[in-house]
C-alpha positions as CSV (number, residue, x, y, z in Angstrom):
1,M,0.0,0.0,0.0
2,R,2.8,2.4,1.0
3,Q,4.6,1.6,-2.3
4,K,1.5,2.4,-4.3
5,V,1.1,5.7,-2.5
6,A,4.8,6.5,-3.0
7,R,4.5,5.7,-6.7
8,L,1.4,7.8,-7.1
9,V,3.0,10.8,-5.3
10,N,6.2,10.6,-7.4
11,S,4.3,10.3,-10.7
12,D,3.1,13.2,-12.9
13,K,-0.5,12.5,-11.9
14,G,0.4,12.6,-8.2
15,L,2.3,15.9,-8.6
16,S,-0.7,17.4,-10.5
17,L,-2.9,16.5,-7.5
18,M,-0.8,18.7,-5.3
19,Y,-2.2,21.7,-7.1
20,V,-5.8,20.8,-6.2
21,P,-5.8,22.5,-2.8
22,A,-4.3,25.7,-4.1
23,L,-6.7,25.6,-7.1
24,C,-9.7,25.2,-4.8
25,L,-8.6,28.1,-2.7
26,F,-8.1,30.3,-5.8
27,L,-11.6,29.4,-7.1
28,L,-13.2,30.0,-3.7
29,F,-11.5,33.3,-2.7
30,V,-10.5,34.8,-6.1
31,A,-12.5,33.5,-9.1
32,Y,-15.9,33.2,-7.4
33,P,-15.8,36.8,-5.8
34,L,-14.6,38.2,-9.1
35,L,-17.4,36.6,-11.1
36,S,-20.0,37.5,-8.4
37,G,-18.8,41.1,-8.6
38,I,-19.1,41.2,-12.4
39,H,-22.7,39.8,-12.1
40,I,-23.7,42.4,-9.5
41,S,-22.2,45.2,-11.7
42,F,-25.1,44.6,-14.2
43,T,-27.7,45.2,-11.5
44,N,-29.1,48.0,-9.4
45,W,-28.6,46.0,-6.1
46,N,-28.4,48.1,-3.0
47,G,-26.2,45.6,-1.1
48,Y,-28.8,44.5,1.3
49,S,-32.1,43.7,-0.4
50,Q,-32.8,40.2,-1.8
51,K,-34.4,41.8,-4.8
52,Y,-32.6,43.6,-7.7
53,T,-33.1,44.4,-11.3
54,Y,-30.7,43.9,-14.3
55,I,-29.9,47.3,-15.8
56,G,-27.4,46.2,-18.5
57,L,-24.4,48.5,-19.0
58,E,-25.8,51.5,-17.1
59,N,-23.3,51.3,-14.3
60,Y,-20.4,51.1,-16.7
61,S,-21.6,54.0,-18.7
62,K,-21.9,56.0,-15.5
63,L,-18.1,55.4,-14.9
64,F,-17.4,57.8,-17.8
65,T,-19.8,60.6,-16.6
66,D,-19.6,60.6,-12.8
67,V,-17.4,63.5,-11.7
68,R,-16.5,61.7,-8.5
69,M,-15.2,58.8,-10.6
70,K,-13.0,61.0,-12.7
71,K,-11.4,62.6,-9.6
72,A,-10.9,59.2,-8.0
73,L,-9.2,57.9,-11.2
74,L,-6.8,60.9,-11.3
75,N,-6.0,60.4,-7.6
76,T,-5.4,56.7,-8.2
77,F,-2.8,57.5,-10.8
78,V,-1.1,60.0,-8.4
79,Y,-1.1,57.5,-5.6
80,G,0.2,54.7,-7.8
81,F,2.9,56.4,-9.8
82,G,3.7,59.1,-7.2
83,S,4.3,56.6,-4.5
84,A,6.2,54.2,-6.7
85,I,8.6,57.0,-7.9
86,L,9.2,58.3,-4.3
87,Q,9.6,54.8,-2.8
88,N,12.1,53.7,-5.5
89,L,14.1,57.0,-5.4
90,F,14.6,57.0,-1.6
91,G,14.8,53.2,-1.5
92,I,17.8,53.1,-3.8
93,L,19.4,56.0,-1.9
94,Y,19.0,54.2,1.4
95,A,20.3,51.0,-0.1
96,L,23.5,52.7,-1.4
97,L,24.0,54.3,2.0
98,L,23.3,51.2,4.0
99,N,25.6,49.1,1.8
100,M,28.5,51.1,3.2
101,K,30.3,49.8,6.3
102,F,29.6,51.9,9.4
103,R,28.5,51.4,12.9
104,S,24.9,50.8,13.7
105,R,24.0,50.2,10.0
106,I,21.9,47.1,11.1
107,L,20.0,49.4,13.4
108,V,19.4,51.9,10.7
109,R,18.1,49.2,8.3
110,T,15.7,48.1,11.0
111,V,14.4,51.6,11.6
112,V,13.9,52.2,7.9
113,Y,12.1,48.9,7.4
114,M,10.0,49.1,10.6
115,P,7.0,51.1,9.1
116,V,6.5,48.3,6.6
117,I,5.3,45.9,9.3
118,V,2.7,48.4,10.6
119,A,-0.8,47.9,9.1
120,Q,-1.9,50.6,6.6
121,L,-4.9,51.5,8.7
122,I,-2.8,52.0,11.8
123,M,-0.2,54.0,9.9
124,G,-3.0,56.3,8.6
125,Y,-4.3,56.9,12.2
126,I,-0.8,57.6,13.4
127,W,-0.4,60.3,10.8
128,Y,-4.0,61.6,11.4
129,F,-2.9,62.5,15.0
130,L,0.2,64.2,13.6
131,V,-1.5,66.3,10.9
132,Q,-4.9,67.2,12.5
133,Y,-5.6,70.9,12.9
134,D,-6.4,70.9,16.7
135,G,-3.7,69.2,18.8
136,G,-1.8,67.7,15.9
137,A,1.9,67.3,16.6
138,M,2.9,69.1,13.4
139,N,0.8,72.2,14.3
140,D,2.0,72.1,17.9
141,A,5.6,72.3,16.6
142,L,4.7,75.2,14.2
143,Q,3.1,77.1,17.0
144,L,6.2,76.6,19.2
145,L,8.2,78.1,16.4
146,G,5.9,81.1,16.2
147,F,4.0,80.0,13.0
148,A,0.2,79.8,12.5
149,P,-1.3,76.3,12.5
150,V,-2.1,74.7,9.1
151,D,-5.1,72.7,8.2
152,W,-3.1,70.1,6.3
153,M,-6.0,68.1,4.9
154,A,-8.4,71.0,4.1
155,E,-7.2,71.5,0.5
156,G,-7.7,68.6,-1.8
157,T,-4.5,68.7,-3.9
158,R,-2.2,69.1,-0.9
159,A,-4.1,66.2,0.9
160,V,-3.6,63.9,-2.1
161,W,0.1,64.6,-2.2
162,M,0.4,64.2,1.6
163,I,-1.3,60.8,1.3
164,T,1.1,59.9,-1.5
165,G,4.1,60.9,0.6
166,I,2.8,58.9,3.7
167,N,2.3,55.8,1.6
168,A,5.7,56.2,0.1
169,F,7.3,56.7,3.6
170,Q,5.7,53.5,4.9
171,Y,7.0,51.3,2.1
172,I,10.5,52.7,1.4
173,G,11.9,49.9,3.5
174,T,10.6,47.3,1.0
175,S,12.4,49.0,-1.9
176,M,15.5,49.4,0.2
177,I,15.7,45.7,0.9
178,I,15.2,44.8,-2.7
179,Y,17.9,47.2,-3.9
180,L,20.2,46.2,-1.1
181,A,20.0,42.6,-2.2
182,G,20.6,43.7,-5.8
183,I,23.6,45.8,-5.0
184,Q,25.2,43.0,-2.9
185,G,24.8,40.7,-5.8
186,I,26.9,42.9,-8.1
187,P,30.5,41.5,-8.4
188,Q,32.9,43.8,-6.5
189,S,35.5,43.2,-9.2
190,L,33.5,45.4,-11.6
191,Q,33.5,48.3,-9.2
192,E,37.2,47.9,-8.5
193,A,38.0,47.7,-12.2
194,A,36.1,50.9,-12.9
195,T,37.8,52.7,-10.0
196,I,41.2,51.7,-11.4
197,D,40.1,53.1,-14.8
198,G,39.4,56.4,-13.1
199,A,35.6,56.3,-12.8
200,N,34.2,58.4,-10.0
201,A,31.3,57.4,-7.8
202,W,28.6,58.8,-10.1
203,N,30.0,57.1,-13.2
204,R,30.3,53.8,-11.4
205,F,26.7,54.1,-10.3
206,R,25.4,55.2,-13.7
207,H,27.3,52.7,-15.9
208,I,27.7,49.7,-13.6
209,T,25.3,49.7,-10.6
210,L,22.2,51.0,-12.2
211,P,22.2,48.8,-15.3
212,L,22.8,45.7,-13.2
213,L,19.9,46.8,-10.9
214,I,17.3,46.9,-13.6
215,P,15.8,43.5,-12.5
216,A,15.5,44.9,-8.9
217,V,14.0,48.1,-10.3
218,T,11.4,46.1,-12.1
219,T,10.5,44.1,-9.0
220,S,10.4,47.1,-6.7
221,F,8.6,49.5,-9.0
222,M,5.9,46.9,-9.9
223,L,5.2,46.1,-6.2
224,N,5.0,49.8,-5.3
225,L,2.9,50.7,-8.3
226,I,0.3,47.9,-7.7
227,G,0.1,48.8,-4.0
228,G,-0.4,52.5,-4.8
229,L,-3.1,51.9,-7.4
230,E,-5.0,49.8,-4.8
231,L,-4.5,52.4,-2.0
232,F,-7.4,52.2,0.4
233,A,-6.7,52.1,4.2
234,I,-4.6,55.2,4.4
235,V,-7.2,57.2,2.5
236,I,-10.0,56.0,4.8
237,S,-8.2,56.6,8.0
238,L,-6.8,60.0,7.1
239,T,-9.5,61.8,5.2
240,S,-12.4,59.3,4.4
241,G,-12.1,60.7,0.9
242,G,-12.6,64.3,2.0
243,P,-12.7,67.2,1.8
244,G,-15.8,66.3,-0.3
245,F,-14.6,63.7,-2.7
246,E,-11.2,65.3,-3.3
247,T,-8.9,62.5,-2.0
248,H,-10.9,59.4,-2.9
249,S,-9.1,56.6,-4.7
250,M,-11.0,54.1,-6.8
251,S,-10.7,51.6,-4.0
252,S,-12.1,53.9,-1.3
253,L,-14.8,55.1,-3.7
254,I,-16.0,51.4,-3.9
255,N,-16.4,51.6,-0.1
256,Y,-18.4,54.8,-0.3
257,F,-20.8,53.7,-2.9
258,Y,-21.4,50.3,-1.3
259,F,-21.8,51.1,2.3
260,E,-22.7,54.8,2.4
261,N,-24.5,55.3,-0.9
262,Q,-26.0,51.8,-0.9
263,N,-25.3,51.4,-4.6
264,A,-23.6,48.0,-4.7
265,G,-24.1,47.6,-8.5
266,F,-22.1,50.7,-9.2
267,A,-19.5,49.8,-6.6
268,A,-19.1,46.4,-8.3
269,A,-18.6,48.2,-11.6
270,I,-15.9,50.4,-10.1
271,G,-14.3,47.4,-8.6
272,F,-14.1,45.5,-11.9
273,A,-12.9,48.7,-13.6
274,T,-10.2,49.0,-11.0
275,F,-9.2,45.4,-11.5
276,V,-8.9,45.9,-15.3
277,L,-7.0,49.2,-14.8
278,V,-4.4,47.6,-12.4
279,I,-3.9,44.6,-14.7
280,T,-3.5,46.8,-17.8
281,I,-1.1,49.3,-16.3
282,S,0.9,46.5,-14.6
283,Y,1.2,44.7,-17.9
284,I,2.3,47.8,-19.8
285,M,4.9,48.8,-17.2
286,L,6.2,45.3,-16.9
287,K,6.8,45.1,-20.7
288,I,8.6,48.4,-20.5
289,F,10.9,47.3,-17.7
290,R,11.5,43.8,-19.2
291,K,12.7,45.6,-22.4
292,R,15.1,47.6,-20.4
293,E,16.4,44.4,-18.8
294,V,17.1,42.9,-22.2
295,E,18.9,46.0,-23.4
296,Y,21.3,45.9,-20.4
297,G,21.5,42.1,-20.3
């Protein structure tokens, strides 16, 4: 009996059976909710009632006319690309710095990475108590220095960029770790040969380090971009999409229409549109980065 089981496990059929649990979980938690959401997006369901009516493509046509949707789409691009650029810029700078040998560099790496392990919702509330108008730490500091307090989240554009910066701050550590691993994988002999040839630090970085880091750039940028395009918890905890609808992302707008507006059909349409948007942008950016990897390969 044991021999039969061993032969089955070691056979191609047995190895294929190992995928069944993962496939079941995928169907249950990914495929089924996705298909259910697409189904709901063709209805006027309010999210609670057992009755609903099919309305065709009405929810999808509304995506192109709703002013709130247009603002959320613009914000989503800012959150995605803005966060990704900031995270990768500072991530590679930290990686270059912390690749040097100095005392307490392990401690500095830990401090830089620490925000990553904090839940997004908690990070949002931490910053909420820092930037709030009455009693916020930032305004208390300004008043101690003789300046008037600032209502940091009262103006939509400033609030959007502050959310982008906060999201970037939280996940700089992820980029730092990826780039640090990439830098440590570059043969030291290449750097030494360039130094002997008279190349300064900038030229060594430009012509050796950066080209060899393109695979790391691809990984880091894609992770940061997808996370930014799906930004939700920080928006909810900091502004709840306000003032008005000025800081909503597409993800937080789903929450608004489903729970506050009781328009589950339109929320499902936004959700599917967000899914398509993230997949499309990720595919395009991945193709661009892969091409750069080939050029430098």
